[in-house]
mmCIF file of the C-alpha atoms, coordinates in Angstrom:
data_MODEL
# 
_entry.id   MODEL 
# 
loop_
_atom_site.group_PDB 
_atom_site.id 
_atom_site.type_symbol 
_atom_site.label_atom_id 
_atom_site.label_alt_id 
_atom_site.label_comp_id 
_atom_site.label_asym_id 
_atom_site.label_entity_id 
_atom_site.label_seq_id 
_atom_site.pdbx_PDB_ins_code 
_atom_site.Cartn_x 
_atom_site.Cartn_y 
_atom_site.Cartn_z 
_atom_site.occupancy 
_atom_site.B_iso_or_equiv 
_atom_site.pdbx_formal_charge 
_atom_site.auth_seq_id 
_atom_site.auth_comp_id 
_atom_site.auth_asym_id 
_atom_site.auth_atom_id 
_atom_site.pdbx_PDB_model_num 
ATOM 1   C CA . GLN A 1 1   ? 5.102   3.851   -11.275 1.00 0.00 ? 1   GLN A CA 1 
ATOM 2   C CA . VAL A 1 2   ? 5.822   4.083   -7.561  1.00 0.00 ? 2   VAL A CA 1 
ATOM 3   C CA . ARG A 1 3   ? 4.792   0.987   -5.668  1.00 0.00 ? 3   ARG A CA 1 
ATOM 4   C CA . LEU A 1 4   ? 4.731   0.523   -1.917  1.00 0.00 ? 4   LEU A CA 1 
ATOM 5   C CA . MET A 1 5   ? 4.851   -2.890  -0.279  1.00 0.00 ? 5   MET A CA 1 
ATOM 6   C CA . GLU A 1 6   ? 3.858   -3.165  3.367   1.00 0.00 ? 6   GLU A CA 1 
ATOM 7   C CA . SER A 1 7   ? 4.571   -5.901  5.862   1.00 0.00 ? 7   SER A CA 1 
ATOM 8   C CA . GLY A 1 8   ? 4.681   -6.559  9.581   1.00 0.00 ? 8   GLY A CA 1 
ATOM 9   C CA . GLY A 1 9   ? 1.043   -6.502  10.623  1.00 0.00 ? 9   GLY A CA 1 
ATOM 10  C CA . GLY A 1 10  ? -0.554  -9.147  12.775  1.00 0.00 ? 10  GLY A CA 1 
ATOM 11  C CA . LEU A 1 11  ? -2.456  -9.958  15.933  1.00 0.00 ? 11  LEU A CA 1 
ATOM 12  C CA . VAL A 1 12  ? -0.939  -8.967  19.264  1.00 0.00 ? 12  VAL A CA 1 
ATOM 13  C CA . GLN A 1 13  ? -2.111  -8.730  22.850  1.00 0.00 ? 13  GLN A CA 1 
ATOM 14  C CA . PRO A 1 14  ? -2.586  -5.367  24.537  1.00 0.00 ? 14  PRO A CA 1 
ATOM 15  C CA . GLY A 1 15  ? 0.785   -4.045  25.629  1.00 0.00 ? 15  GLY A CA 1 
ATOM 16  C CA . GLY A 1 16  ? 2.576   -5.866  22.845  1.00 0.00 ? 16  GLY A CA 1 
ATOM 17  C CA . SER A 1 17  ? 4.719   -4.530  20.030  1.00 0.00 ? 17  SER A CA 1 
ATOM 18  C CA . LEU A 1 18  ? 4.829   -4.679  16.254  1.00 0.00 ? 18  LEU A CA 1 
ATOM 19  C CA . ARG A 1 19  ? 7.098   -3.208  13.623  1.00 0.00 ? 19  ARG A CA 1 
ATOM 20  C CA . LEU A 1 20  ? 5.643   -2.283  10.255  1.00 0.00 ? 20  LEU A CA 1 
ATOM 21  C CA . SER A 1 21  ? 7.748   -1.876  7.135   1.00 0.00 ? 21  SER A CA 1 
ATOM 22  C CA . CYS A 1 22  ? 7.034   -0.178  3.821   1.00 0.00 ? 22  CYS A CA 1 
ATOM 23  C CA . ALA A 1 23  ? 9.446   -0.593  0.941   1.00 0.00 ? 23  ALA A CA 1 
ATOM 24  C CA . ALA A 1 24  ? 9.131   1.670   -2.099  1.00 0.00 ? 24  ALA A CA 1 
ATOM 25  C CA . SER A 1 25  ? 10.144  0.896   -5.650  1.00 0.00 ? 25  SER A CA 1 
ATOM 26  C CA . GLY A 1 26  ? 10.229  3.127   -8.698  1.00 0.00 ? 26  GLY A CA 1 
ATOM 27  C CA . SER A 1 27  ? 11.421  6.673   -9.143  1.00 0.00 ? 27  SER A CA 1 
ATOM 28  C CA . MET A 1 28  ? 11.739  8.741   -5.982  1.00 0.00 ? 28  MET A CA 1 
ATOM 29  C CA . PHE A 1 29  ? 12.131  11.994  -7.884  1.00 0.00 ? 29  PHE A CA 1 
ATOM 30  C CA . GLY A 1 30  ? 10.368  14.757  -5.982  1.00 0.00 ? 30  GLY A CA 1 
ATOM 31  C CA . MET A 1 31  ? 9.602   12.641  -2.935  1.00 0.00 ? 31  MET A CA 1 
ATOM 32  C CA . ASP A 1 32  ? 9.637   14.797  0.178   1.00 0.00 ? 32  ASP A CA 1 
ATOM 33  C CA . ARG A 1 33  ? 7.506   13.181  2.860   1.00 0.00 ? 33  ARG A CA 1 
ATOM 34  C CA . MET A 1 34  ? 6.545   9.711   3.988   1.00 0.00 ? 34  MET A CA 1 
ATOM 35  C CA . GLY A 1 35  ? 4.117   8.500   6.558   1.00 0.00 ? 35  GLY A CA 1 
ATOM 36  C CA . TRP A 1 36  ? 1.731   6.047   8.079   1.00 0.00 ? 36  TRP A CA 1 
ATOM 37  C CA . PHE A 1 37  ? -2.043  6.311   8.200   1.00 0.00 ? 37  PHE A CA 1 
ATOM 38  C CA . ARG A 1 38  ? -4.623  3.969   9.639   1.00 0.00 ? 38  ARG A CA 1 
ATOM 39  C CA . GLN A 1 39  ? -8.288  3.248   9.164   1.00 0.00 ? 39  GLN A CA 1 
ATOM 40  C CA . ALA A 1 40  ? -10.565 1.345   11.514  1.00 0.00 ? 40  ALA A CA 1 
ATOM 41  C CA . PRO A 1 41  ? -13.942 -0.066  10.419  1.00 0.00 ? 41  PRO A CA 1 
ATOM 42  C CA . GLY A 1 42  ? -16.492 2.710   10.076  1.00 0.00 ? 42  GLY A CA 1 
ATOM 43  C CA . GLN A 1 43  ? -13.827 5.349   10.645  1.00 0.00 ? 43  GLN A CA 1 
ATOM 44  C CA . GLU A 1 44  ? -12.073 7.841   8.423   1.00 0.00 ? 44  GLU A CA 1 
ATOM 45  C CA . ARG A 1 45  ? -8.443  7.327   7.565   1.00 0.00 ? 45  ARG A CA 1 
ATOM 46  C CA . GLU A 1 46  ? -6.280  9.195   10.042  1.00 0.00 ? 46  GLU A CA 1 
ATOM 47  C CA . LEU A 1 47  ? -2.686  10.316  10.180  1.00 0.00 ? 47  LEU A CA 1 
ATOM 48  C CA . VAL A 1 48  ? -0.440  8.311   12.485  1.00 0.00 ? 48  VAL A CA 1 
ATOM 49  C CA . ALA A 1 49  ? 3.058   9.612   11.802  1.00 0.00 ? 49  ALA A CA 1 
ATOM 50  C CA . THR A 1 50  ? 5.091   11.338  9.103   1.00 0.00 ? 50  THR A CA 1 
ATOM 51  C CA . ILE A 1 51  ? 8.759   11.817  8.390   1.00 0.00 ? 51  ILE A CA 1 
ATOM 52  C CA . THR A 1 52  ? 10.414  14.150  5.899   1.00 0.00 ? 52  THR A CA 1 
ATOM 53  C CA . THR A 1 53  ? 13.528  13.497  3.869   1.00 0.00 ? 53  THR A CA 1 
ATOM 54  C CA . SER A 1 54  ? 15.405  15.656  6.373   1.00 0.00 ? 54  SER A CA 1 
ATOM 55  C CA . GLY A 1 55  ? 14.266  13.430  9.232   1.00 0.00 ? 55  GLY A CA 1 
ATOM 56  C CA . ARG A 1 56  ? 11.658  15.699  10.783  1.00 0.00 ? 56  ARG A CA 1 
ATOM 57  C CA . THR A 1 57  ? 8.820   13.713  12.348  1.00 0.00 ? 57  THR A CA 1 
ATOM 58  C CA . ASN A 1 58  ? 5.247   14.343  13.418  1.00 0.00 ? 58  ASN A CA 1 
ATOM 59  C CA . TYR A 1 59  ? 2.891   12.096  15.363  1.00 0.00 ? 59  TYR A CA 1 
ATOM 60  C CA . ALA A 1 60  ? -0.771  11.914  16.150  1.00 0.00 ? 60  ALA A CA 1 
ATOM 61  C CA . ASP A 1 61  ? -1.419  12.720  19.788  1.00 0.00 ? 61  ASP A CA 1 
ATOM 62  C CA . SER A 1 62  ? -2.904  9.273   20.314  1.00 0.00 ? 62  SER A CA 1 
ATOM 63  C CA . VAL A 1 63  ? 0.387   7.521   19.527  1.00 0.00 ? 63  VAL A CA 1 
ATOM 64  C CA . LYS A 1 64  ? 2.993   9.930   20.884  1.00 0.00 ? 64  LYS A CA 1 
ATOM 65  C CA . GLY A 1 65  ? 5.410   8.197   23.195  1.00 0.00 ? 65  GLY A CA 1 
ATOM 66  C CA . ARG A 1 66  ? 4.408   4.761   21.915  1.00 0.00 ? 66  ARG A CA 1 
ATOM 67  C CA . PHE A 1 67  ? 5.080   4.784   18.156  1.00 0.00 ? 67  PHE A CA 1 
ATOM 68  C CA . THR A 1 68  ? 8.269   5.699   16.336  1.00 0.00 ? 68  THR A CA 1 
ATOM 69  C CA . ILE A 1 69  ? 8.597   6.347   12.620  1.00 0.00 ? 69  ILE A CA 1 
ATOM 70  C CA . SER A 1 70  ? 11.967  5.947   10.946  1.00 0.00 ? 70  SER A CA 1 
ATOM 71  C CA . ARG A 1 71  ? 13.427  5.600   7.489   1.00 0.00 ? 71  ARG A CA 1 
ATOM 72  C CA . ASP A 1 72  ? 16.249  3.991   5.571   1.00 0.00 ? 72  ASP A CA 1 
ATOM 73  C CA . SER A 1 73  ? 16.992  6.349   2.701   1.00 0.00 ? 73  SER A CA 1 
ATOM 74  C CA . VAL A 1 74  ? 19.226  3.838   0.927   1.00 0.00 ? 74  VAL A CA 1 
ATOM 75  C CA . LYS A 1 75  ? 16.530  1.160   0.877   1.00 0.00 ? 75  LYS A CA 1 
ATOM 76  C CA . ASN A 1 76  ? 13.673  3.640   0.338   1.00 0.00 ? 76  ASN A CA 1 
ATOM 77  C CA . THR A 1 77  ? 11.945  2.013   3.267   1.00 0.00 ? 77  THR A CA 1 
ATOM 78  C CA . ILE A 1 78  ? 10.061  3.448   6.214   1.00 0.00 ? 78  ILE A CA 1 
ATOM 79  C CA . TYR A 1 79  ? 9.191   1.745   9.465   1.00 0.00 ? 79  TYR A CA 1 
ATOM 80  C CA . LEU A 1 80  ? 6.689   2.160   12.237  1.00 0.00 ? 80  LEU A CA 1 
ATOM 81  C CA . GLN A 1 81  ? 7.743   0.725   15.574  1.00 0.00 ? 81  GLN A CA 1 
ATOM 82  C CA . MET A 1 82  ? 4.629   0.322   17.696  1.00 0.00 ? 82  MET A CA 1 
ATOM 83  C CA . LYS A 1 83  ? 4.885   -0.350  21.417  1.00 0.00 ? 83  LYS A CA 1 
ATOM 84  C CA . SER A 1 84  ? 2.397   -0.546  24.274  1.00 0.00 ? 84  SER A CA 1 
ATOM 85  C CA . LEU A 1 85  ? -0.311  -1.350  21.784  1.00 0.00 ? 85  LEU A CA 1 
ATOM 86  C CA . LYS A 1 86  ? -3.916  -0.775  22.761  1.00 0.00 ? 86  LYS A CA 1 
ATOM 87  C CA . PRO A 1 87  ? -7.153  -2.208  21.364  1.00 0.00 ? 87  PRO A CA 1 
ATOM 88  C CA . GLY A 1 88  ? -7.843  1.259   19.961  1.00 0.00 ? 88  GLY A CA 1 
ATOM 89  C CA . ASP A 1 89  ? -4.813  0.853   17.703  1.00 0.00 ? 89  ASP A CA 1 
ATOM 90  C CA . THR A 1 90  ? -6.618  -1.891  15.786  1.00 0.00 ? 90  THR A CA 1 
ATOM 91  C CA . ALA A 1 91  ? -6.875  -0.775  12.169  1.00 0.00 ? 91  ALA A CA 1 
ATOM 92  C CA . VAL A 1 92  ? -5.564  -1.273  8.684   1.00 0.00 ? 92  VAL A CA 1 
ATOM 93  C CA . TYR A 1 93  ? -2.316  0.651   8.435   1.00 0.00 ? 93  TYR A CA 1 
ATOM 94  C CA . TYR A 1 94  ? -1.312  2.260   5.152   1.00 0.00 ? 94  TYR A CA 1 
ATOM 95  C CA . CYS A 1 95  ? 2.030   3.746   4.233   1.00 0.00 ? 95  CYS A CA 1 
ATOM 96  C CA . ASN A 1 96  ? 2.214   6.846   2.089   1.00 0.00 ? 96  ASN A CA 1 
ATOM 97  C CA . PHE A 1 97  ? 4.869   8.582   0.016   1.00 0.00 ? 97  PHE A CA 1 
ATOM 98  C CA . HIS A 1 98  ? 4.218   12.201  -0.894  1.00 0.00 ? 98  HIS A CA 1 
ATOM 99  C CA . PHE A 1 99  ? 5.820   13.873  -3.892  1.00 0.00 ? 99  PHE A CA 1 
ATOM 100 C CA . TRP A 1 100 ? 6.247   17.504  -4.889  1.00 0.00 ? 100 TRP A CA 1 
ATOM 101 C CA . TYR A 1 101 ? 7.434   18.403  -8.376  1.00 0.00 ? 101 TYR A CA 1 
ATOM 102 C CA . GLY A 1 102 ? 5.372   21.494  -9.180  1.00 0.00 ? 102 GLY A CA 1 
ATOM 103 C CA . SER A 1 103 ? 2.261   19.615  -8.099  1.00 0.00 ? 103 SER A CA 1 
ATOM 104 C CA . THR A 1 104 ? 1.567   16.984  -5.472  1.00 0.00 ? 104 THR A CA 1 
ATOM 105 C CA . SER A 1 105 ? 1.226   13.233  -5.811  1.00 0.00 ? 105 SER A CA 1 
ATOM 106 C CA . ASP A 1 106 ? 0.541   10.566  -3.228  1.00 0.00 ? 106 ASP A CA 1 
ATOM 107 C CA . TYR A 1 107 ? 1.180   6.844   -3.416  1.00 0.00 ? 107 TYR A CA 1 
ATOM 108 C CA . TRP A 1 108 ? -0.279  4.333   -0.996  1.00 0.00 ? 108 TRP A CA 1 
ATOM 109 C CA . GLY A 1 109 ? 0.592   0.872   0.156   1.00 0.00 ? 109 GLY A CA 1 
ATOM 110 C CA . GLN A 1 110 ? -1.894  -1.970  0.049   1.00 0.00 ? 110 GLN A CA 1 
ATOM 111 C CA . GLY A 1 111 ? -2.527  -1.837  3.784   1.00 0.00 ? 111 GLY A CA 1 
ATOM 112 C CA . THR A 1 112 ? -1.593  -4.218  6.562   1.00 0.00 ? 112 THR A CA 1 
ATOM 113 C CA . GLN A 1 113 ? -3.933  -5.310  9.337   1.00 0.00 ? 113 GLN A CA 1 
ATOM 114 C CA . VAL A 1 114 ? -2.989  -4.661  12.945  1.00 0.00 ? 114 VAL A CA 1 
ATOM 115 C CA . THR A 1 115 ? -5.256  -6.262  15.522  1.00 0.00 ? 115 THR A CA 1 
ATOM 116 C CA . VAL A 1 116 ? -4.753  -5.704  19.245  1.00 0.00 ? 116 VAL A CA 1 
ATOM 117 C CA . SER A 1 117 ? -6.879  -8.075  21.272  1.00 0.00 ? 117 SER A CA 1 
ATOM 118 C CA . SER A 1 118 ? -6.681  -10.432 24.206  1.00 0.00 ? 118 SER A CA 1 
# 
């Protein structure tokens, strides 16, 4: 019943910036953590950044200092501000909402393509 809609991907030159958005609809009961993951062709999906409902954040080492995750609790929306983009950041980015209510559940966005190329 939870649906995540992503937007903001595109093609940018190295050193450029993009801001991804992920808006959630449906019941947020038990939701405790949100995040962004990415998957490049031939690669496994990897964690990019997470944020808890209390605002605590974690980042992959590869994006620390360049990416910032944030949230709007009223809009049930999370964002990923990406700066100083590198070709290695090229991937499909997926947002994720994690729920805990005696067991765990994860919901995923449809993915948005980020391509960093000159």
